[in-house]
C-alpha positions in Angstrom: 29.4 148.5 157.8 30.0 146.2 160.8 33.7 146.2 162.4 36.2 144.6 160.4 37.4 142.5 163.1 34.1 140.6 163.1 34.1 139.7 159.3 35.1 136.1 158.7 37.7 134.9 156.5 36.8 136.0 153.0 37.4 134.9 149.3 36.6 136.3 145.8 34.4 134.8 143.5 33.0 136.3 140.5 34.3 139.2 141.3 32.7 139.7 144.9 33.9 139.0 148.3 32.2 136.5 150.1 32.6 134.2 153.2 35.5 131.5 152.7 33.3 129.0 154.5 29.6 129.6 153.8 28.9 127.1 156.7 30.1 129.8 159.0 28.3 133.0 159.8 27.7 136.3 159.9 27.6 136.6 156.2 29.1 139.4 154.2 29.4 140.5 150.7 31.8 143.2 149.8 32.1 143.9 153.3 28.4 144.7 154.2 26.3 142.3 156.4 22.9 143.7 155.3 20.9 144.0 152.0 20.3 147.4 152.4 24.0 148.2 153.3 25.4 146.1 149.9 22.7 148.0 148.1 23.8 151.5 149.0 27.4 150.7 148.3 26.7 149.5 144.8 24.8 152.5 144.1 27.8 154.8 145.2 30.2 152.3 143.4 28.2 152.2 139.9 26.8 155.8 140.0 25.8 156.4 136.3 25.9 152.8 135.1 22.3 151.1 134.1 20.8 149.4 136.9 17.3 149.0 135.1 15.7 149.7 131.8 12.1 150.1 130.7 10.3 150.9 127.5 8.6 154.3 127.4 6.7 155.0 124.1 7.9 151.9 122.7 11.7 152.8 123.3 14.0 151.3 125.8 15.0 153.8 128.3 18.3 153.6 130.7 18.1 154.2 134.7 21.4 154.4 136.3 22.1 153.3 140.0 21.9 156.9 140.8 18.6 157.2 139.8 17.8 154.0 141.8 19.6 155.5 145.3 17.9 159.0 144.9 14.4 157.5 144.3 14.3 154.8 146.8 15.5 157.5 149.2 12.9 159.8 148.6 10.3 157.0 149.1 12.0 155.9 152.2 12.4 159.3 153.6 8.7 160.2 152.3 7.2 157.2 154.4 9.3 158.2 157.4 8.1 161.6 157.2 4.4 159.9 156.8 4.9 157.9 160.1 6.5 154.7 159.1 8.2 152.9 161.8 11.0 150.4 161.7 9.7 146.8 161.8 6.4 148.0 160.0 5.0 146.3 156.9 4.7 148.1 153.7 2.4 146.4 151.0 3.1 146.5 147.0 0.2 145.7 144.5 1.8 146.2 141.5 3.1 144.8 137.8 7.0 144.4 137.6 8.6 147.7 136.8 11.8 149.8 138.0 9.1 151.6 140.7 8.4 148.2 142.3 12.4 147.8 143.0 12.4 151.5 144.0 9.6 151.2 146.5 10.9 147.6 147.9 14.6 149.2 148.6 13.4 152.5 149.7 11.0 150.8 152.3 14.0 148.4 153.6 16.4 151.3 154.0 14.3 153.2 156.6 13.7 149.8 158.3 10.3 148.9 157.0 9.4 145.6 155.7 8.1 145.1 152.0 5.4 143.0 151.6 4.4 142.1 147.8 1.1 141.3 146.5 0.3 139.6 143.3 -1.2 141.9 140.9 -3.8 139.1 140.0 -5.2 138.7 143.2 -8.4 139.9 144.2 -9.9 142.9 146.2 -10.7 140.4 149.0 -7.4 138.7 148.8 -5.7 142.2 149.2 -7.7 143.0 152.3 -6.8 139.8 153.8 -2.8 140.4 153.1 -2.9 144.1 153.9 -4.7 143.3 157.5 -2.5 140.2 158.2 0.5 142.1 157.7 -0.6 145.1 159.6 0.7 147.3 156.8 0.8 151.1 157.4 1.1 151.8 153.8 0.1 150.5 150.2 1.5 150.8 147.0 -0.7 150.1 144.0 0.5 150.0 140.4 -2.1 152.0 138.5 -5.9 152.9 138.3 -7.0 149.0 138.0 -5.2 148.3 141.3 -6.5 150.9 142.9 -10.0 150.0 142.2 -9.2 146.7 144.3 -8.5 149.2 147.3 -11.5 151.3 146.7 -13.7 148.1 146.7 -12.5 146.9 150.2 -11.3 150.3 151.6 -13.6 150.1 154.9 -12.2 146.6 155.8 -8.3 147.9 156.2 -8.8 150.5 159.2 -5.1 150.2 159.6 -3.9 151.3 156.5 -2.7 154.9 156.6 -2.2 156.0 152.9 -2.3 154.4 149.4 0.6 155.5 147.1 -0.1 155.3 142.9 2.8 154.6 141.2 1.4 155.3 137.8 -1.0 158.1 137.5 -2.3 157.6 133.8 -6.1 158.0 133.6 -6.5 159.4 137.5 -5.8 163.0 136.6 -9.2 164.2 138.3 -9.0 161.5 141.0 -8.8 162.8 144.8 -9.0 161.2 147.8 -7.7 161.9 151.3 -5.8 158.5 151.9 -4.4 158.2 148.3 -1.4 160.2 147.0 0.6 159.8 143.8 4.3 158.6 143.5 5.4 162.2 142.4 3.6 163.7 145.5 5.6 161.1 147.5 9.2 161.7 145.7 8.3 165.3 146.5 7.8 165.0 150.5 10.9 162.7 150.5 13.0 164.7 148.5 12.4 168.0 150.8 12.8 165.5 154.2 16.1 164.6 153.2 17.1 168.1 152.4 15.9 169.1 155.6 17.9 166.4 157.8 20.6 165.5 155.7 22.4 162.1 156.7 19.5 160.7 158.1 18.8 158.0 155.5 22.3 156.8 155.3 21.9 156.7 159.2 18.7 154.3 158.9 20.7 151.9 156.5 23.5 151.7 159.2 21.1 150.8 161.6 20.0 147.4 159.6 21.2 144.6 161.5 21.3 140.9 160.0 18.9 139.7 162.2 15.9 142.2 161.1 13.4 141.1 159.0 13.9 142.3 155.4 11.1 140.7 153.6 7.6 139.4 154.1 7.1 137.0 151.3 3.6 135.2 151.4 3.3 131.4 150.3 0.7 130.5 148.0 -1.8 129.4 150.5 -3.1 126.3 148.6 -4.4 124.7 151.7 -5.7 127.9 153.6 -4.9 131.4 154.0 -1.5 132.7 152.7 1.4 132.5 155.2 4.0 135.3 155.7 7.3 133.9 155.6 9.9 136.5 157.5 13.4 136.5 155.7 16.0 138.3 157.5 18.8 140.1 156.4 20.9 137.2 157.2 19.3 134.8 155.4 19.3 137.0 152.3 23.0 137.4 152.7 23.8 133.7 152.9 21.8 133.0 149.8 23.5 136.0 147.7 27.0 134.1 148.9 26.2 131.1 147.6 25.2 132.4 143.7 29.1 132.9 142.8 29.9 129.2 143.2 26.8 127.9 141.2 25.8 130.4 138.8 27.9 132.1 136.2 27.6 135.8 137.4 29.0 139.0 136.0 28.1 142.6 136.3 27.8 142.8 132.6 24.7 140.1 132.7 21.4 141.6 131.2 18.3 140.2 132.7 14.5 140.1 131.8 12.0 140.7 134.5 8.7 139.3 133.8 7.7 136.7 136.6 6.0 138.3 139.9 8.4 140.0 141.9 6.2 139.3 144.9 7.8 135.4 144.5 10.9 134.7 145.9 12.4 133.4 142.8 12.0 136.7 140.4 12.9 138.7 143.6 16.0 136.8 143.9 17.1 137.0 140.2 15.9 140.4 139.5 16.5 142.0 142.7 19.0 140.7 144.8 21.5 139.0 142.4 21.5 142.1 140.3 22.6 144.0 143.6 25.1 141.7 144.6 26.8 141.7 141.1 25.9 145.2 140.0 24.0 143.7 136.5 21.2 145.1 134.3 17.4 144.5 135.0 14.9 144.9 131.9 11.6 144.9 132.7 9.1 143.4 130.2 6.1 145.3 129.0 3.6 142.9 130.0 3.0 139.2 130.2 1.8 139.2 126.5 5.1 141.2 124.9 7.8 139.0 126.9 8.8 137.1 124.1 9.0 140.1 121.9 10.9 141.8 124.7 13.2 138.9 125.1 14.3 139.0 121.5 14.9 142.8 121.9 16.7 142.6 125.1 18.5 139.3 123.8 19.8 138.6 127.7 22.7 136.9 129.0 20.9 135.5 132.1 17.2 134.1 131.8 15.2 132.6 134.3 11.9 131.0 133.7 9.3 128.7 134.8 9.0 125.2 132.5 5.8 126.5 130.8 7.7 129.7 129.5 10.6 127.2 127.9 8.1 124.9 126.6 6.3 127.8 124.7 9.8 128.4 123.3 10.1 125.1 121.8 6.7 124.9 120.7 7.3 128.1 118.4 10.2 126.4 116.8 8.4 123.2 116.4 5.6 124.9 114.6 8.1 126.6 112.5 9.3 123.3 111.3 5.8 122.0 110.4 5.1 125.1 108.2 8.7 124.9 106.6 9.6 123.4 103.2 11.0 119.9 103.0 14.4 121.3 102.5 14.1 123.4 105.8 12.7 120.4 107.8 15.5 118.3 106.3 18.1 121.1 107.3 16.4 121.4 110.6 16.6 117.7 111.0 20.4 117.5 110.6 21.2 120.4 112.5 19.2 118.9 115.6 20.9 115.4 114.9 24.3 117.3 115.1 23.5 119.2 118.2 22.0 116.1 119.9 25.4 114.3 119.7 27.2 117.1 120.9 24.9 117.6 123.9 24.8 113.9 124.5 28.6 113.7 124.7 28.6 116.7 127.2 25.9 115.2 129.5 27.9 112.0 129.9 31.2 113.9 130.4 32.9 112.2 127.4 34.7 114.6 125.0 33.0 115.2 121.6 34.3 113.4 118.8 36.2 115.7 116.1 33.6 114.6 113.6 30.7 115.6 115.6 32.3 118.7 116.8 32.8 119.9 112.9 29.2 119.0 111.9 28.2 120.9 115.0 29.9 124.0 114.2 28.7 123.7 110.5 25.3 123.6 111.4 25.5 126.1 114.2 26.7 128.6 111.5 24.0 127.7 108.9 20.9 127.1 111.2 21.4 126.8 114.9 22.9 130.4 115.5 20.1 131.8 113.7 17.2 129.6 115.9 18.9 131.4 119.1 18.5 134.7 117.6 14.7 134.1 116.8 14.4 133.2 120.4 16.4 135.8 121.8 18.9 133.4 123.2 21.9 134.4 121.2 23.8 136.0 124.0 22.7 133.6 126.6 25.1 132.2 128.8 22.9 130.6 131.4 19.4 129.9 131.4 17.6 128.5 134.7 14.4 126.9 135.7 12.3 125.7 138.8 9.3 126.0 140.5 7.9 122.8 138.7 9.4 120.0 137.0 10.8 120.3 133.7 11.1 117.6 131.0 14.7 116.3 130.6 13.9 115.8 127.1 13.2 119.5 126.8 16.5 120.6 128.3 18.4 118.2 126.2 16.7 119.7 122.8 17.8 123.1 124.2 21.3 122.1 124.9 21.3 120.6 121.4 20.4 124.2 119.8 23.1 125.6 122.1 21.2 127.0 125.1 22.1 125.9 128.3 19.3 125.3 131.0 20.1 124.3 134.7 17.2 123.0 136.6 17.2 124.2 140.5 14.9 123.7 143.6 14.1 125.8 146.4 11.3 127.4 148.2 10.0 130.8 150.0 11.2 129.6 153.4 14.6 128.9 152.1 14.7 132.4 150.8 15.1 130.9 147.5 17.6 128.2 146.3 18.4 124.9 148.0 19.7 122.8 145.2 21.0 123.6 141.7 22.5 122.1 138.4 25.6 123.9 137.2 27.8 124.3 134.2 30.5 122.1 136.1 27.8 119.5 137.6 24.6 119.1 135.7 22.8 116.0 135.8 19.5 116.2 133.7 16.4 114.8 135.6 17.5 116.0 138.9 17.3 119.7 140.6 21.2 119.3 141.1 23.2 119.2 144.6 22.8 121.4 147.6 24.2 125.4 147.4 27.6 125.5 149.2 27.2 125.4 153.2 23.9 124.0 153.4 22.8 120.4 153.9 20.0 118.1 152.7 18.6 115.1 153.7 15.6 112.6 153.1 13.4 112.0 156.3 12.0 108.7 157.4 8.8 109.5 155.4 10.9 110.2 152.3 10.4 114.0 152.9 13.4 116.4 151.5 14.7 118.4 154.7 16.9 121.3 154.5 19.2 123.2 157.0 21.4 126.2 156.1 21.5 129.7 157.2 18.9 131.0 154.4 16.2 129.1 156.4 13.6 131.7 157.3 12.9 133.3 161.0 9.1 132.0 161.0 5.7 132.9 159.8 4.5 136.4 160.7 2.3 136.1 163.9 2.3 132.4 163.7 4.3 130.7 166.3 2.6 127.2 165.9 3.1 127.3 162.2 6.6 128.4 162.4 7.3 125.4 164.7 5.8 123.0 162.2 8.0 124.1 159.7 11.1 122.5 161.2 11.9 119.2 162.4 12.7 118.6 166.3 16.3 119.1 165.3 16.0 121.8 163.4 15.8 121.1 159.6 13.4 122.8 157.3 10.7 120.4 156.4 9.6 121.0 152.4 6.6 118.9 152.2 8.1 117.3 149.1 9.2 113.9 148.5 12.6 113.0 147.0 15.4 110.8 146.2 19.3 111.8 146.8 21.6 109.7 144.6 25.6 108.4 145.4 26.9 111.8 143.7 24.6 114.1 145.7 22.0 115.0 143.0 18.5 115.3 144.3 15.3 114.4 142.5 11.7 115.7 143.5 9.5 112.7 143.2 6.3 114.7 144.3 4.5 116.2 147.5 4.0 114.2 150.6 0.3 115.2 150.8 0.1 114.1 147.3 1.3 110.4 147.9 -0.9 107.4 146.9 -1.1 104.3 149.2 -2.5 101.5 147.5 -4.8 98.8 149.1 -1.7 96.6 149.2 0.2 99.3 151.3 2.6 100.6 148.3 3.4 104.4 148.2 3.2 105.8 145.0 4.1 109.6 143.8 1.8 110.4 141.2 3.9 113.5 139.9 6.3 111.5 137.8 3.4 109.5 136.3 1.6 112.8 135.3 4.5 114.2 134.2 5.2 111.8 131.7 1.8 111.7 130.5 1.6 115.3 130.1 4.8 115.2 128.0 2.5 114.1 125.0 1.3 116.9 122.9 -2.1 115.1 123.1 -2.6 115.4 126.8 -3.2 118.5 128.4 -3.5 117.3 131.9 -3.7 114.1 133.6 -4.3 113.2 137.4 -3.6 109.6 138.8 -5.9 108.0 141.3 -5.5 105.0 143.4 -5.8 105.5 147.0 -7.0 102.2 148.7 -7.5 100.8 145.6 -5.8 97.7 144.1 -4.2 99.5 141.1 -3.8 103.0 139.5 -6.0 104.8 137.3 -5.4 108.1 135.5 -7.9 110.8 134.3 -6.6 112.2 131.3 
């Protein structure tokens, strides 16, 4: 911890201490100014409480905060013994798991910089990311991911070792540059025993300005770029959460989106460390909906497509139901819609509508939520792409509150968010506390806050281009801000259509409206330089 007299005035929100004024740094959470200091404090504080759950042989198994600290320490000390230096990168190519998180924090704790690689990336993409980040070590999840490295091993000369997280099916495999996680654990345990206190000293050496994470962007217009997020970026981002999210140390999350994406990293790694909640890892993308029903999370964050699939499941059940079942569903949904519309408009729900809702909730809606695994849900969130307001209204009608937000890698996650206290469908909410947002002359959404990234790894030119001359982060998105401060994202600057008459048109809104129809799987609006717009369906 940094000296107490350097800590700005604090306040308590959601049970944690944060800066009273989030526009002023440095940023502290419960007296800690870096993520790894906060993580170590949480592990000591919660000890035997459950940090993670995973299924093993079909049964959910719990793993404690003590396990988290111990195994991350073994990883960090093992890598340090193998030659990892502070400021060097370590790549992680694996499906979501507790070991992914152990590696993430173990690397950070000894001053390394973890860099996630999508498990769907090709061998060639893996080679690019490892080389671009100058990674010294690579974690791979299993034999499938190991095969990718084997295919391009000669193209990564700077890589010292590969560590396999799960050795199933690799019993006879041997390679001088490959070791298994169990071997790294053994090396790290021995190193920690020989050098007591060194791991804790490495954590204390962390500084707010140090790069904590390297998160690669999608690279849709070229090679991916590595965004450097500092501990200060992350601590500010964490500090904004208690005011905008319903958070509790009793929360249960389901982790299933890629952890190398800033959204899942935030909700399944950073926020649980901030509040001390529990993360449940889905078995696979194919079992997500079954796992959600088994866990019944209190918090669930997903991209719109996942929420759409949930809605489709209920719609298909309605189609296959008897006439009585369809009638009951219609009446229940009507009662839910009346309550939802009153809530969204800020009006009190009429007494009669409240009674009807309570009746149909008891008879039918509660069972719908249980079938979806949403019966304990206090908060749902969505982002990454726009979601239909009608879909959000439907979920609210059945008793599931989903709040849409907006963010990007370069902002260390959330920039704007709807909340229980301020929710306006069709918008992505208001900017988080301590931040500023504006619309540039060309209609671009621009953002300024302590979460804005340090720059792109080894690319000063693109780092400079990411900001305006007066220091605002350029999002590349177009949008509008209403009189109450709610932001609506209208499209991408590069997608703007300019007709022959000089009119600027954002095609995304039109395309989204068309794709809301069950008869339209995709739609593309064209019309650049033409008198009128045309749509390909």
